[in-house]
C-alpha positions in Angstrom: 170.0 136.5 116.3 169.9 135.3 112.7 169.6 131.7 113.8 166.8 132.7 116.1 164.9 134.3 113.2 165.5 131.4 111.0 164.2 129.0 113.6 161.0 131.2 114.0 160.5 131.2 110.3 160.9 127.4 110.1 158.5 127.0 113.0 155.9 129.1 111.2 156.3 127.2 108.0 156.0 123.9 109.8 152.7 125.2 111.4 151.4 126.2 108.0 152.3 122.7 106.6 150.5 121.0 109.5 147.4 123.1 108.9 147.5 122.3 105.2 148.0 118.6 106.0 145.0 118.6 108.3 142.8 120.4 105.8 143.6 117.8 103.2 141.9 115.0 105.1 138.5 114.0 103.7 136.8 113.7 107.1 136.7 117.5 107.1 134.1 117.2 104.4 132.0 114.5 106.0 129.1 116.7 107.3 128.3 118.7 104.1 129.2 115.8 101.8 126.6 113.5 103.5 123.9 116.2 103.2 124.9 116.9 99.5 124.8 113.3 98.4 121.5 112.6 100.2 119.9 115.8 98.7 121.1 115.2 95.2 120.2 111.5 95.2 116.7 112.3 96.5 116.3 115.1 94.0 117.2 113.0 91.1 115.1 109.9 92.0 112.0 111.6 93.4 111.7 114.2 90.6 112.2 111.5 87.9 109.7 109.2 89.5 107.1 112.0 89.8 107.7 113.0 86.2 107.4 109.4 85.0 104.1 108.9 86.8 102.6 112.1 85.3 103.9 111.3 81.9 102.1 107.9 81.9 98.8 109.7 82.5 99.2 112.7 80.2 99.6 113.3 76.5 100.7 116.9 76.8 103.9 118.4 78.3 102.5 121.1 80.6 101.3 118.7 83.4 104.6 116.9 83.4 106.6 120.1 83.5 104.4 121.6 86.2 104.6 118.4 88.4 108.4 118.2 88.0 108.9 121.9 88.8 106.6 121.7 91.9 108.4 118.5 92.9 111.8 120.2 92.8 110.7 123.3 94.7 108.7 121.4 97.3 111.4 118.8 97.7 114.3 121.3 98.1 112.4 123.2 100.8 111.3 120.0 102.5 114.9 118.7 102.6 116.2 122.0 104.0 113.5 122.0 106.7 114.0 118.4 107.6 117.8 118.7 107.8 117.6 121.8 109.8 115.2 120.3 112.3 117.1 117.0 112.6 120.6 118.5 112.9 119.3 121.1 115.3 118.1 118.3 117.5 121.6 116.9 117.5 122.9 120.3 118.3 120.6 120.6 121.3 121.8 117.3 122.6 125.5 118.4 122.2 124.8 121.7 123.9 123.1 120.0 126.8 126.1 117.6 127.2 128.5 120.5 127.1 126.6 122.5 129.7 126.5 119.4 131.9 130.2 118.9 131.5 130.8 122.5 132.5 128.9 122.0 135.7 130.7 118.7 136.5 134.1 120.4 135.9 133.1 123.1 138.5 131.6 120.7 141.0 134.0 117.7 140.8 137.2 118.7 139.0 139.3 116.0 140.6 136.9 113.2 139.5 136.8 114.7 135.9 140.6 114.8 135.9 140.7 111.1 136.8 138.1 110.3 134.2 140.1 112.0 131.5 143.3 110.2 132.6 141.4 106.9 132.5 140.4 107.6 128.9 144.0 108.1 127.9 145.1 105.1 129.8 142.6 103.0 127.9 144.0 104.3 124.7 147.4 102.9 125.5 149.3 105.4 127.7 151.0 104.4 130.9 149.1 105.4 134.0 151.6 108.1 135.0 151.8 109.5 131.4 148.0 109.5 131.1 147.6 111.5 134.3 150.3 113.9 133.2 148.6 114.5 129.8 145.2 114.9 131.5 146.7 117.5 133.9 148.3 119.5 131.2 145.3 119.5 128.9 143.0 120.4 131.9 145.3 123.3 132.8 145.2 124.5 129.2 141.5 124.1 128.4 139.6 121.5 130.5 136.3 121.9 128.7 137.8 121.4 125.2 139.7 118.3 126.4 136.5 116.7 127.8 134.4 117.7 124.8 136.9 116.0 122.5 138.0 113.0 124.4 135.0 112.2 126.7 132.0 113.4 124.6 133.5 112.9 121.2 132.5 116.5 120.1 135.0 118.2 117.8 134.9 121.1 115.3 134.9 118.5 112.5 131.9 116.4 113.6 130.0 119.1 115.5 126.5 119.5 114.1 125.9 122.5 111.9 122.2 122.9 111.1 122.4 125.8 108.7 125.2 124.2 106.7 123.3 120.9 106.5 120.0 122.7 105.5 121.6 124.8 102.8 123.6 122.0 101.4 120.6 119.6 101.2 118.4 122.3 99.6 120.9 123.2 96.9 121.9 119.6 96.3 118.2 118.5 95.9 117.5 121.4 93.6 120.5 120.6 91.5 119.7 116.9 91.4 116.0 117.5 90.6 117.0 120.0 87.8 118.4 117.1 85.8 115.1 115.2 85.2 113.4 118.6 85.0 115.5 119.5 81.9 114.4 116.1 80.4 110.8 117.0 80.8 111.5 120.3 79.0 113.4 119.0 76.0 112.6 115.3 75.5 109.8 114.2 73.1 106.6 113.3 74.8 106.3 109.8 73.2 109.7 108.8 74.5 109.7 110.8 77.8 109.6 107.8 80.1 112.6 106.2 78.4 114.6 109.4 78.5 113.8 109.9 82.2 114.9 106.3 83.0 118.1 106.7 81.0 119.1 110.2 82.2 118.3 109.3 85.8 120.7 106.3 85.6 123.4 108.5 84.0 122.9 111.2 86.7 123.2 108.6 89.5 126.4 107.3 88.0 127.8 110.8 87.8 126.7 111.6 91.4 128.3 108.4 92.7 131.6 109.2 90.9 131.7 112.8 92.1 130.9 112.0 95.7 133.5 109.2 95.7 136.2 111.6 94.3 135.2 114.3 96.8 135.3 111.9 99.7 138.4 110.1 98.6 136.7 106.7 98.4 136.5 104.0 95.7 134.7 105.3 92.7 133.4 102.0 91.3 132.0 101.0 94.7 130.2 104.3 95.1 128.8 104.2 91.6 127.5 100.7 92.0 126.0 101.4 95.4 124.1 104.5 94.3 123.0 103.1 91.0 121.8 99.8 92.6 119.8 101.6 95.3 118.5 104.2 92.9 117.4 101.5 90.5 115.7 99.6 93.3 113.8 102.8 94.3 112.7 103.4 90.7 111.8 99.7 90.2 109.7 99.6 93.4 107.8 102.7 92.2 107.0 100.9 89.0 106.0 97.7 90.8 103.6 99.6 93.1 102.0 101.2 90.0 101.8 97.8 88.3 100.1 96.2 91.4 97.5 98.9 91.5 96.9 98.8 87.8 98.6 102.1 87.0 101.3 102.4 84.4 104.2 104.3 85.9 
């Protein structure tokens, strides 16, 4: 009896360790991390660019502050709406595929079983083993097996519209708040230089944080986000120059 209890305790502990191990993988964060980096990057660059443009045409702080504030609010709401609509479209496609798969499992279960076995065989299992695995998974939860292995839909990568919308909104607002603070405290005669400088620093920090959170190379992420952010700022300045406007 004591050995049986010890075995059960050991099994429970192993299950907890497996759950902890799975939670530690960075892919679990891919959905919200993508939305967060996109939102923060857009918030930093678009708000800074807007503030720089207004600064060039104004000698007082109020128009710059108003433009930056409006840019942060409008941008955050726009990002939330855009993410929700786009990810909802993905959810609709996934839902339609799942409903179709349910129907096919009801109408042609044998063909679906063979299809599942074929997938496992193509992944390296022997034909007999692949069929046995397909049979056991089908008996346990046929729809989940086909969602995961035929459609590629899992709990990790399944679209989550509300999560994406909220993450993008908050990230944009946070990113936009950084150049907004510059417009509040920086001297007007040096505002453009402060905005360029703080935007670059903010992009470096964002690249480092996103790399650490995602478990990727920090230097590579920093260089990538700084280069593309600088290109975006530079192109904005170039457009202004071509049209005879100092931005």
